[in-house]
C-alpha positions in Angstrom: 0.0 0.0 0.0 1.5 3.3 -1.1 0.6 6.4 0.8 1.7 9.9 -0.2 1.4 13.4 1.1 1.6 16.5 -1.1 1.2 20.2 -0.3 -0.2 21.3 -3.7 -0.1 25.1 -2.9 -3.4 25.7 -4.7 -5.1 22.8 -6.3 -6.4 24.7 -9.3 -3.1 26.3 -10.2 -1.3 23.0 -9.8 -4.0 20.6 -11.2 -2.0 19.6 -14.3 1.0 18.8 -12.1 -1.1 16.9 -9.6 -2.8 14.8 -12.3 0.5 14.0 -14.0 2.1 13.0 -10.7 -0.9 10.8 -9.8 -0.9 9.1 -13.2 2.9 8.5 -13.2 3.3 7.3 -9.6 -0.2 5.8 -8.8 -0.2 6.0 -5.0 -3.1 4.1 -3.4 -3.7 7.1 -1.1 -2.7 10.7 -1.5 -3.1 13.4 1.2 -3.2 16.9 -0.1 -2.8 20.2 1.7 -3.3 23.9 0.9 -6.1 23.3 -1.5 -7.0 27.0 -1.4 -10.5 26.4 -2.8 -14.0 26.4 -1.3 -15.7 23.1 -0.8 -17.9 23.4 -3.9 -15.1 24.1 -6.3 -12.9 21.1 -5.5 -12.0 19.5 -8.9 -13.6 16.1 -8.1 -14.4 15.2 -11.7 -10.8 15.7 -12.9 -9.7 13.2 -10.3 -12.5 10.8 -11.0 -11.4 10.8 -14.7 -8.0 9.3 -13.7 -9.4 6.8 -11.1 -9.3 8.7 -7.8 -12.1 9.3 -5.4 -11.8 11.9 -2.7 -13.1 13.4 0.5 -12.1 17.0 1.2 -12.4 19.9 3.5 -12.1 23.1 1.5 -11.8 26.8 2.5 -11.9 29.9 0.3 -8.4 31.2 -0.5 -6.6 29.4 2.3 -5.8 26.1 3.8 -7.9 23.0 2.8 -7.1 19.3 3.0 -8.1 16.2 1.0 -7.7 12.5 1.0 -7.7 10.7 -2.3 -7.9 6.9 -2.9 -7.3 5.0 -6.1 -10.3 3.0 -7.2 -12.4 3.5 -4.1 -14.0 6.1 -2.0 -12.2 7.0 1.3 -14.6 6.5 4.2 -14.5 9.8 6.1 -14.1 9.4 9.9 -14.1 13.1 10.9 -12.8 16.5 10.1 -11.3 19.2 12.3 -9.9 18.9 15.8 -11.8 19.1 19.1 -11.0 21.7 21.7 -11.6 25.0 20.0 -15.2 25.5 18.7 -14.2 28.9 17.2 -11.4 27.5 15.0 -12.9 27.4 11.5 -9.7 26.7 9.5 -9.7 23.7 7.3 -6.6 21.8 8.4 -7.5 18.2 9.4 -9.3 15.3 7.9 -9.5 11.6 8.7 -10.6 8.7 6.5 -10.3 4.9 6.4 -8.8 3.3 3.3 -8.1 -0.5 3.1 -8.4 -0.8 6.8 -5.8 2.0 7.6 -6.9 5.2 9.3 -5.4 8.1 7.4 -5.1 11.5 9.2 -4.3 14.3 6.7 -3.1 17.6 8.3 -1.9 21.0 7.5 -0.4 22.4 10.6 -0.3 26.2 11.0 2.9 28.0 9.8 3.0 30.2 12.9 5.0 33.1 11.5 5.8 35.8 12.6 7.0 34.3 15.9 6.5 35.2 18.6 3.0 36.5 18.1 -0.7 35.5 17.8 0.0 33.2 14.8 2.7 31.3 16.7 0.4 31.0 19.7 -2.3 29.5 17.4 0.2 27.1 16.0 1.2 25.8 19.4 -2.5 25.5 20.5 -3.4 23.7 17.4 -0.4 21.4 17.9 -1.6 20.6 21.4 -5.1 19.7 20.1 -3.5 17.5 17.4 -1.4 15.7 20.0 -4.6 15.0 22.0 -6.2 13.5 18.9 -3.1 11.5 18.1 -3.1 10.0 21.6 -6.7 9.0 21.2 -5.9 7.3 17.9 -3.0 5.3 19.5 -5.4 4.2 22.3 -7.8 2.9 19.6 -5.1 0.3 18.6 -6.0 1.0 14.9 -3.3 1.1 12.2 -2.8 4.8 11.6 -0.8 7.1 9.3 -0.6 10.8 10.1 0.5 12.5 6.9 0.9 16.1 5.9 2.6 19.4 6.0 3.6 19.7 9.7 5.4 23.1 9.2 8.1 21.8 11.6 11.8 21.3 10.9 12.5 18.6 13.4 16.3 18.9 13.6 19.3 20.7 12.1 19.7 17.8 9.8 16.4 18.7 8.2 17.4 22.2 7.0 19.9 23.6 4.5 21.9 26.1 6.7 19.8 25.7 9.8 21.3 28.7 11.4 19.2 30.8 9.1 16.0 29.4 10.6 16.7 29.9 14.3 14.0 32.5 14.8 11.5 31.0 12.4 8.3 29.4 13.7 9.1 26.2 11.8 12.4 25.8 13.8 11.7 27.4 17.1 12.4 25.2 20.1 8.7 25.1 21.0 7.7 23.7 17.6 10.5 21.1 17.6 9.6 20.1 21.2 6.0 19.7 20.2 7.0 17.4 17.4 9.2 15.3 19.7 6.4 15.1 22.2 4.2 13.8 19.5 6.7 11.1 18.4 7.2 10.2 22.1 3.6 9.0 22.2 4.8 6.1 20.1 4.7 7.4 16.5 7.5 6.6 14.0 8.8 9.2 11.6 8.8 7.0 8.5 11.5 8.7 6.4 14.0 9.1 9.3 13.3 5.5 10.4 14.5 4.2 7.1 17.1 6.9 6.4 18.5 8.2 9.7 21.6 9.9 8.3 20.6 11.1 4.8 19.9 14.6 3.7 16.2 14.7 2.8 14.2 17.7 1.9 10.5 18.1 0.9 10.3 21.9 0.4 12.3 24.3 -1.7 11.4 28.0 -1.7 10.7 29.7 -5.0 13.4 32.3 -4.3 17.2 32.3 -4.8 17.1 29.1 -6.9 16.6 27.0 -3.8 15.5 24.0 -5.8 18.5 24.2 -8.1 20.9 24.5 -5.1 19.0 21.9 -3.1 18.6 24.5 -0.4 15.6 22.9 1.2 13.7 21.9 4.3 12.1 18.7 5.5 8.7 19.7 6.8 6.3 17.2 5.3 6.1 14.0 7.4 4.4 10.7 7.6 4.1 9.3 11.1 3.2 5.6 11.7 1.4 4.0 14.6 3.2 1.1 16.2 1.1 -1.5 14.3 2.5 -0.2 11.0 6.2 0.4 11.8 7.2 -3.1 10.9 5.2 -3.0 7.7 7.2 -0.1 6.4 9.3 -1.3 3.4 10.3 1.9 1.5 9.9 5.7 1.5 11.0 8.7 -0.5 10.4 12.1 -2.0 9.4 12.6 -5.6 11.9 15.4 -5.8 11.7 15.8 -9.6 8.1 17.0 -9.4 9.3 20.2 -7.7 11.2 20.9 -10.9 8.1 20.6 -13.2 6.6 23.8 -14.7 4.2 25.6 -12.4 4.8 23.1 -9.6 4.2 23.6 -5.9 7.2 24.6 -3.7 6.8 21.2 -2.0 7.6 17.8 -3.4 5.4 14.7 -2.8 6.5 12.4 0.0 5.5 8.7 0.0 5.8 5.4 1.9 5.1 1.9 1.0 3.6 -0.5 3.6 3.5 -4.3 3.3 0.0 -5.0 4.6 
């Protein structure tokens, strides 16, 4: 079972890239972030035409997440996180596919930090950790995939000293990510490639992609039931170099289940 996550940075602007990637790589499940489209304008038919059914949580101009499945309809479990009834940002979605519970997330960026946006990021992270703990207690096989907007370690950034004051790399963000993993989650890419340079995001400026001046901020975390099923993982780095592509590359894992 191949599961991928991809921050598309505007699904309508990147639709040709998304469709090409899906057709060329054929993941069984694809989690998308930053749809930047209202619920009613999600390009459902274009995905159906290439064999993908979807559930999605849209939002006009900002945010938005979706879970796609090849040849079947994802069974939605829930959307949004408990704990803040006033939070109307579309950032979290859960669905069952082939007996695996998929959590698709777009964690807040948090910049500028410190400030209200950073406070919101940390509060959202706390609510997400609460949900993650509930999922572990359910004993279900779970994958939490998405754009976490967290650079976990210095190894995950080109010239990490440039990111010290950024919300993605501040100690509070990194500590929250470690707290999440300490619940029992496995960082799939680092589990397989503990020492390699791996990036999933390259800025549009200063030829970041050409220089491989990137960040690893898109992650797939596995519940204990799935860790031993992990057989391979990677980043479709070349997609970032396609015309009119997102500033993220798709990240994927393969599970033997």
